[in-house]
N, CA, C and O atoms as a GROMACS GRO file, in nm:
protein
  384
    1LEU      N    1  12.818   9.910   3.006
    1LEU     CA    2  12.890   9.815   3.025
    1LEU      C    3  13.043   9.852   3.117
    1LEU      O    4  13.114   9.952   3.100
    2THR      N    5  13.066   9.738   3.216
    2THR     CA    6  13.172   9.731   3.284
    2THR      C    7  13.252   9.633   3.274
    2THR      O    8  13.209   9.518   3.279
    3ILE      N    9  13.405   9.666   3.256
    3ILE     CA   10  13.486   9.550   3.253
    3ILE      C   11  13.635   9.588   3.341
    3ILE      O   12  13.726   9.671   3.337
    4LEU      N   13  13.598   9.487   3.408
    4LEU     CA   14  13.714   9.444   3.550
    4LEU      C   15  13.815   9.363   3.470
    4LEU      O   16  13.786   9.245   3.448
    5ILE      N   17  13.937   9.416   3.421
    5ILE     CA   18  14.060   9.349   3.440
    5ILE      C   19  14.160   9.292   3.540
    5ILE      O   20  14.255   9.346   3.597
    6TYR      N   21  14.117   9.175   3.546
    6TYR     CA   22  14.257   9.175   3.654
    6TYR      C   23  14.375   9.124   3.560
    6TYR      O   24  14.388   9.015   3.504
    7LEU      N   25  14.466   9.247   3.562
    7LEU     CA   26  14.597   9.206   3.478
    7LEU      C   27  14.707   9.094   3.546
    7LEU      O   28  14.766   9.003   3.488
    8ASN      N   29  14.713   9.128   3.662
    8ASN     CA   30  14.793   9.028   3.781
    8ASN      C   31  14.786   8.923   3.820
    8ASN      O   32  14.877   8.847   3.853
    9GLY      N   33  14.618   8.896   3.822
    9GLY     CA   34  14.550   8.794   3.919
    9GLY      C   35  14.535   8.780   4.040
    9GLY      O   36  14.513   8.679   4.108
   10VAL      N   37  14.555   8.947   4.080
   10VAL     CA   38  14.548   8.966   4.226
   10VAL      C   39  14.451   9.037   4.270
   10VAL      O   40  14.420   9.123   4.188
   11GLY      N   41  14.385   9.038   4.370
   11GLY     CA   42  14.269   9.108   4.382
   11GLY      C   43  14.147   9.076   4.414
   11GLY      O   44  14.144   8.955   4.440
   12GLY      N   45  14.016   9.138   4.429
   12GLY     CA   46  13.870   9.052   4.426
   12GLY      C   47  13.789   9.186   4.443
   12GLY      O   48  13.822   9.299   4.477
   13THR      N   49  13.669   9.128   4.404
   13THR     CA   50  13.549   9.167   4.382
   13THR      C   51  13.449   9.128   4.407
   13THR      O   52  13.432   9.021   4.350
   14TYR      N   53  13.288   9.183   4.517
   14TYR     CA   54  13.202   9.104   4.560
   14TYR      C   55  13.127   9.197   4.524
   14TYR      O   56  13.126   9.318   4.548
   15PHE      N   57  13.035   9.104   4.437
   15PHE     CA   58  12.893   9.087   4.413
   15PHE      C   59  12.738   9.069   4.485
   15PHE      O   60  12.646   8.993   4.454
   16PRO      N   61  12.746   9.147   4.571
   16PRO     CA   62  12.597   9.054   4.683
   16PRO      C   63  12.555   9.021   4.638
   16PRO      O   64  12.533   8.902   4.656
   17PHE      N   65  12.496   9.089   4.528
   17PHE     CA   66  12.324   9.046   4.477
   17PHE      C   67  12.361   8.988   4.368
   17PHE      O   68  12.270   9.013   4.290
   18GLY      N   69  12.448   8.920   4.309
   18GLY     CA   70  12.496   8.832   4.176
   18GLY      C   71  12.462   8.702   4.212
   18GLY      O   72  12.459   8.646   4.322
   19GLY      N   73  12.429   8.650   4.063
   19GLY     CA   74  12.364   8.534   4.070
   19GLY      C   75  12.215   8.542   4.075
   19GLY      O   76  12.148   8.642   4.051
   20ASP      N   77  12.167   8.408   4.114
   20ASP     CA   78  11.985   8.406   4.129
   20ASP      C   79  11.957   8.486   4.269
   20ASP      O   80  11.918   8.418   4.363
   21SER      N   81  11.974   8.626   4.288
   21SER     CA   82  11.965   8.653   4.425
   21SER      C   83  11.782   8.672   4.393
   21SER      O   84  11.734   8.726   4.294
   22PRO      N   85  11.704   8.611   4.509
   22PRO     CA   86  11.585   8.657   4.595
   22PRO      C   87  11.572   8.772   4.620
   22PRO      O   88  11.481   8.832   4.561
   23ASP      N   89  11.634   8.826   4.688
   23ASP     CA   90  11.634   8.958   4.732
   23ASP      C   91  11.574   9.085   4.663
   23ASP      O   92  11.510   9.178   4.712
   24LEU      N   93  11.630   9.053   4.486
   24LEU     CA   94  11.621   9.145   4.411
   24LEU      C   95  11.492   9.135   4.317
   24LEU      O   96  11.493   9.210   4.220
   25LYS      N   97  11.376   9.048   4.336
   25LYS     CA   98  11.309   9.042   4.234
   25LYS      C   99  11.188   9.156   4.182
   25LYS      O  100  11.108   9.146   4.088
   26ASP      N  101  11.207   9.268   4.285
   26ASP     CA  102  11.145   9.346   4.246
   26ASP      C  103  11.243   9.456   4.266
   26ASP      O  104  11.330   9.456   4.354
   27GLN      N  105  11.216   9.573   4.154
   27GLN     CA  106  11.288   9.697   4.184
   27GLN      C  107  11.342   9.736   4.315
   27GLN      O  108  11.237   9.757   4.374
   28PRO      N  109  11.404   9.752   4.370
   28PRO     CA  110  11.364   9.831   4.493
   28PRO      C  111  11.343  10.009   4.506
   28PRO      O  112  11.338  10.084   4.408
   29GLU      N  113  11.338  10.034   4.587
   29GLU     CA  114  11.208  10.204   4.615
   29GLU      C  115  11.328  10.308   4.627
   29GLU      O  116  11.308  10.429   4.622
   30ASP      N  117  11.435  10.259   4.641
   30ASP     CA  118  11.590  10.375   4.649
   30ASP      C  119  11.687  10.316   4.649
   30ASP      O  120  11.696  10.194   4.640
   31GLU      N  121  11.792  10.410   4.660
   31GLU     CA  122  11.926  10.345   4.662
   31GLU      C  123  11.996  10.309   4.841
   31GLU      O  124  12.067  10.217   4.883
   32GLY      N  125  11.937  10.425   4.907
   32GLY     CA  126  11.949  10.392   5.048
   32GLY      C  127  11.880  10.247   5.076
   32GLY      O  128  11.946  10.174   5.150
   33SER      N  129  11.773  10.202   5.035
   33SER     CA  130  11.716  10.064   5.086
   33SER      C  131  11.811   9.954   5.024
   33SER      O  132  11.830   9.848   5.085
   34ILE      N  133  11.868   9.980   4.909
   34ILE     CA  134  11.969   9.866   4.841
   34ILE      C  135  12.089   9.833   4.916
   34ILE      O  136  12.145   9.724   4.917
   35MET      N  137  12.132   9.962   4.995
   35MET     CA  138  12.263   9.968   4.986
   35MET      C  139  12.268   9.878   5.160
   35MET      O  140  12.355   9.799   5.198
   36VAL      N  141  12.147   9.924   5.234
   36VAL     CA  142  12.128   9.819   5.376
   36VAL      C  143  12.114   9.690   5.347
   36VAL      O  144  12.177   9.607   5.411
   37ASN      N  145  12.028   9.654   5.245
   37ASN     CA  146  12.042   9.526   5.203
   37ASN      C  147  12.182   9.446   5.140
   37ASN      O  148  12.206   9.327   5.122
   38ALA      N  149  12.257   9.562   5.118
   38ALA     CA  150  12.365   9.468   5.116
   38ALA      C  151  12.465   9.475   5.224
   38ALA      O  152  12.566   9.404   5.215
   39ALA      N  153  12.447   9.558   5.333
   39ALA     CA  154  12.516   9.596   5.418
   39ALA      C  155  12.530   9.401   5.501
   39ALA      O  156  12.630   9.358   5.558
   40GLY      N  157  12.429   9.343   5.485
   40GLY     CA  158  12.375   9.235   5.535
   40GLY      C  159  12.420   9.094   5.457
   40GLY      O  160  12.411   8.984   5.512
   41LYS      N  161  12.460   9.110   5.347
   41LYS     CA  162  12.545   8.980   5.275
   41LYS      C  163  12.649   8.953   5.316
   41LYS      O  164  12.710   9.045   5.369
   42LEU      N  165  12.716   8.813   5.308
   42LEU     CA  166  12.806   8.724   5.340
   42LEU      C  167  12.884   8.734   5.199
   42LEU      O  168  12.811   8.740   5.099
   43PRO      N  169  13.021   8.736   5.179
   43PRO     CA  170  13.074   8.665   5.078
   43PRO      C  171  13.107   8.516   5.091
   43PRO      O  172  13.175   8.483   5.188
   44GLY      N  173  13.064   8.414   4.997
   44GLY     CA  174  13.083   8.302   5.044
   44GLY      C  175  12.921   8.207   5.069
   44GLY      O  176  12.879   8.095   5.040
   45ILE      N  177  12.878   8.305   5.126
   45ILE     CA  178  12.722   8.239   5.146
   45ILE      C  179  12.624   8.323   5.034
   45ILE      O  180  12.557   8.275   4.942
   46ASP      N  181  12.638   8.452   5.072
   46ASP     CA  182  12.519   8.573   4.929
   46ASP      C  183  12.622   8.590   4.830
   46ASP      O  184  12.742   8.599   4.856
   47GLY      N  185  12.554   8.595   4.672
   47GLY     CA  186  12.636   8.679   4.595
   47GLY      C  187  12.730   8.607   4.541
   47GLY      O  188  12.726   8.484   4.554
   48ILE      N  189  12.848   8.678   4.458
   48ILE     CA  190  12.949   8.625   4.391
   48ILE      C  191  13.058   8.681   4.474
   48ILE      O  192  13.038   8.789   4.530
   49LEU      N  193  13.170   8.622   4.489
   49LEU     CA  194  13.281   8.678   4.520
   49LEU      C  195  13.391   8.618   4.398
   49LEU      O  196  13.402   8.501   4.364
   50VAL      N  197  13.454   8.714   4.355
   50VAL     CA  198  13.561   8.697   4.263
   50VAL      C  199  13.741   8.733   4.321
   50VAL      O  200  13.801   8.840   4.331
   51VAL      N  201  13.777   8.616   4.345
   51VAL     CA  202  13.889   8.605   4.369
   51VAL      C  203  14.028   8.566   4.313
   51VAL      O  204  14.042   8.460   4.251
   52GLY      N  205  14.131   8.655   4.335
   52GLY     CA  206  14.254   8.598   4.256
   52GLY      C  207  14.364   8.505   4.311
   52GLY      O  208  14.344   8.421   4.399
   53VAL      N  209  14.439   8.520   4.272
   53VAL     CA  210  14.539   8.384   4.304
   53VAL      C  211  14.568   8.371   4.399
   53VAL      O  212  14.550   8.256   4.439
   54GLU      N  213  14.621   8.455   4.484
   54GLU     CA  214  14.549   8.452   4.648
   54GLU      C  215  14.496   8.399   4.724
   54GLU      O  216  14.530   8.380   4.840
   55GLY      N  217  14.380   8.360   4.658
   55GLY     CA  218  14.222   8.251   4.704
   55GLY      C  219  14.162   8.389   4.812
   55GLY      O  220  14.187   8.509   4.826
   56MET      N  221  14.080   8.296   4.868
   56MET     CA  222  13.957   8.348   4.931
   56MET      C  223  13.979   8.348   5.095
   56MET      O  224  13.900   8.406   5.170
   57ASP      N  225  14.046   8.306   5.122
   57ASP     CA  226  14.126   8.332   5.273
   57ASP      C  227  14.148   8.505   5.293
   57ASP      O  228  14.113   8.549   5.402
   58ASP      N  229  14.199   8.594   5.200
   58ASP     CA  230  14.179   8.735   5.253
   58ASP      C  231  14.042   8.759   5.286
   58ASP      O  232  14.016   8.824   5.387
   59TYR      N  233  13.957   8.717   5.218
   59TYR     CA  234  13.790   8.754   5.210
   59TYR      C  235  13.671   8.708   5.264
   59TYR      O  236  13.563   8.767   5.268
   60VAL      N  237  13.700   8.593   5.308
   60VAL     CA  238  13.632   8.531   5.391
   60VAL      C  239  13.644   8.369   5.410
   60VAL      O  240  13.657   8.294   5.313
   61SER      N  241  13.638   8.317   5.561
   61SER     CA  242  13.708   8.203   5.596
   61SER      C  243  13.644   8.075   5.507
   61SER      O  244  13.533   8.083   5.454
   62ALA      N  245  13.751   7.928   5.496
   62ALA     CA  246  13.641   7.909   5.470
   62ALA      C  247  13.542   7.816   5.544
   62ALA      O  248  13.451   7.757   5.485
   63LEU      N  249  13.567   7.804   5.702
   63LEU     CA  250  13.446   7.781   5.760
   63LEU      C  251  13.315   7.824   5.732
   63LEU      O  252  13.216   7.763   5.774
   64TYR      N  253  13.310   7.920   5.668
   64TYR     CA  254  13.146   8.001   5.654
   64TYR      C  255  13.142   8.042   5.520
   64TYR      O  256  13.091   8.150   5.490
   65VAL      N  257  13.192   7.963   5.434
   65VAL     CA  258  13.154   7.925   5.313
   65VAL      C  259  13.032   7.788   5.281
   65VAL      O  260  13.052   7.667   5.278
   66SER      N  261  12.916   7.861   5.261
   66SER     CA  262  12.804   7.781   5.257
   66SER      C  263  12.790   7.736   5.116
   66SER      O  264  12.762   7.618   5.092
   67ASN      N  265  12.809   7.836   5.011
   67ASN     CA  266  12.820   7.833   4.883
   67ASN      C  267  12.902   7.842   4.776
   67ASN      O  268  12.906   7.930   4.690
   68PRO      N  269  12.978   7.725   4.791
   68PRO     CA  270  13.124   7.691   4.711
   68PRO      C  271  13.121   7.765   4.591
   68PRO      O  272  13.210   7.845   4.560
   69ASN      N  273  12.991   7.732   4.501
   69ASN     CA  274  12.958   7.793   4.396
   69ASN      C  275  12.936   7.960   4.336
   69ASN      O  276  12.911   8.016   4.230
   70SER      N  277  12.965   7.998   4.490
   70SER     CA  278  12.970   8.153   4.448
   70SER      C  279  13.109   8.210   4.480
   70SER      O  280  13.117   8.323   4.529
   71ILE      N  281  13.190   8.157   4.462
   71ILE     CA  282  13.322   8.216   4.479
   71ILE      C  283  13.420   8.150   4.338
   71ILE      O  284  13.438   8.030   4.316
   72VAL      N  285  13.473   8.267   4.255
   72VAL     CA  286  13.451   8.221   4.177
   72VAL      C  287  13.642   8.277   4.138
   72VAL      O  288  13.673   8.395   4.156
   73GLU      N  289  13.730   8.189   4.094
   73GLU     CA  290  13.853   8.227   4.082
   73GLU      C  291  13.919   8.215   3.947
   73GLU      O  292  13.911   8.131   3.857
   74ILE      N  293  14.009   8.361   3.966
   74ILE     CA  294  14.076   8.423   3.845
   74ILE      C  295  14.167   8.416   3.869
   74ILE      O  296  14.218   8.410   3.981
   75GLN      N  297  14.250   8.410   3.688
   75GLN     CA  298  14.392   8.393   3.665
   75GLN      C  299  14.435   8.524   3.589
   75GLN      O  300  14.357   8.594   3.524
   76PRO      N  301  14.572   8.549   3.608
   76PRO     CA  302  14.601   8.629   3.515
   76PRO      C  303  14.584   8.741   3.427
   76PRO      O  304  14.684   8.745   3.356
   77GLY      N  305  14.510   8.828   3.400
   77GLY     CA  306  14.439   8.836   3.230
   77GLY      C  307  14.260   8.827   3.225
   77GLY      O  308  14.182   8.852   3.133
   78ASP      N  309  14.240   8.790   3.335
   78ASP     CA  310  14.099   8.744   3.298
   78ASP      C  311  14.004   8.883   3.333
   78ASP      O  312  14.048   8.975   3.403
   79ALA      N  313  13.883   8.882   3.279
   79ALA     CA  314  13.824   8.986   3.274
   79ALA      C  315  13.650   8.947   3.342
   79ALA      O  316  13.585   8.847   3.312
   80VAL      N  317  13.622   9.018   3.405
   80VAL     CA  318  13.435   9.022   3.434
   80VAL      C  319  13.407   9.146   3.372
   80VAL      O  320  13.474   9.246   3.397
   81ALA      N  321  13.291   9.146   3.277
   81ALA     CA  322  13.172   9.196   3.228
   81ALA      C  323  13.036   9.246   3.281
   81ALA      O  324  12.978   9.150   3.332
   82PHE      N  325  12.962   9.362   3.290
   82PHE     CA  326  12.836   9.376   3.347
   82PHE      C  327  12.802   9.478   3.309
   82PHE      O  328  12.881   9.571   3.294
   83TYR      N  329  12.677   9.488   3.283
   83TYR     CA  330  12.577   9.561   3.280
   83TYR      C  331  12.531   9.623   3.390
   83TYR      O  332  12.478   9.561   3.482
   84ASN      N  333  12.552   9.774   3.388
   84ASN     CA  334  12.496   9.856   3.502
   84ASN      C  335  12.346   9.898   3.480
   84ASN      O  336  12.274   9.926   3.576
   85TYR      N  337  12.299   9.900   3.348
   85TYR     CA  338  12.164   9.925   3.348
   85TYR      C  339  12.102   9.806   3.264
   85TYR      O  340  12.158   9.718   3.198
   86LYS      N  341  11.967   9.834   3.290
   86LYS     CA  342  11.884   9.724   3.224
   86LYS      C  343  11.841   9.810   3.061
   86LYS      O  344  11.860   9.932   3.059
   87SER      N  345  11.793   9.751   2.951
   87SER     CA  346  11.812   9.810   2.842
   87SER      C  347  11.668   9.889   2.814
   87SER      O  348  11.632   9.951   2.714
   88ASN      N  349  11.566   9.853   2.993
   88ASN     CA  350  11.505  10.011   2.991
   88ASN      C  351  11.570  10.115   3.013
   88ASN      O  352  11.519  10.222   2.980
   89GLY      N  353  11.688  10.112   3.069
   89GLY     CA  354  11.749  10.247   3.113
   89GLY      C  355  11.719  10.242   3.255
   89GLY      O  356  11.744  10.346   3.316
   90GLU      N  357  11.661  10.123   3.335
   90GLU     CA  358  11.623  10.140   3.475
   90GLU      C  359  11.817  10.079   3.515
   90GLU      O  360  11.901  10.025   3.443
   91LYS      N  361  11.820  10.115   3.634
   91LYS     CA  362  11.950  10.043   3.727
   91LYS      C  363  11.972   9.884   3.740
   91LYS      O  364  11.898   9.837   3.827
   92GLU      N  365  12.036   9.811   3.692
   92GLU     CA  366  12.031   9.706   3.720
   92GLU      C  367  12.149   9.686   3.850
   92GLU      O  368  12.271   9.674   3.839
   93TRP      N  369  12.068   9.688   3.968
   93TRP     CA  370  12.106   9.643   4.097
   93TRP      C  371  12.167   9.530   4.118
   93TRP      O  372  12.231   9.513   4.221
   94THR      N  373  12.159   9.449   4.038
   94THR     CA  374  12.210   9.303   4.046
   94THR      C  375  12.404   9.333   4.014
   94THR      O  376  12.490   9.251   4.044
   95SER      N  377  12.429   9.463   3.952
   95SER     CA  378  12.539   9.486   3.911
   95SER      C  379  12.637   9.510   4.035
   95SER      O  380  12.759   9.514   4.020
   96LEU      N  381  12.566   9.526   4.172
   96LEU     CA  382  12.654   9.632   4.266
   96LEU      C  383  12.763   9.534   4.313
   96LEU      O  384  12.853   9.573   4.388
   0.00000   0.00000   0.00000
């Protein structure tokens, strides 16, 4: 279990495969292929972008946001928790 705590509500985290990503229905063959796939993802379009009180402008232009539900705004003291591994011991690729 990983927990990210945003103490002052500033900063952000991008999960390129977060949410209901159709790209990861099957387990990837290796880490290299998943990293190549992640490099092609864009915040505001793919995955989930967590942004602080400074807003999303530091991460992505509002002109390019096609999925506003993929952006989560946090407040000071908020936390995000996620599992890095599945119950069977395999890596949880959506936590990247």
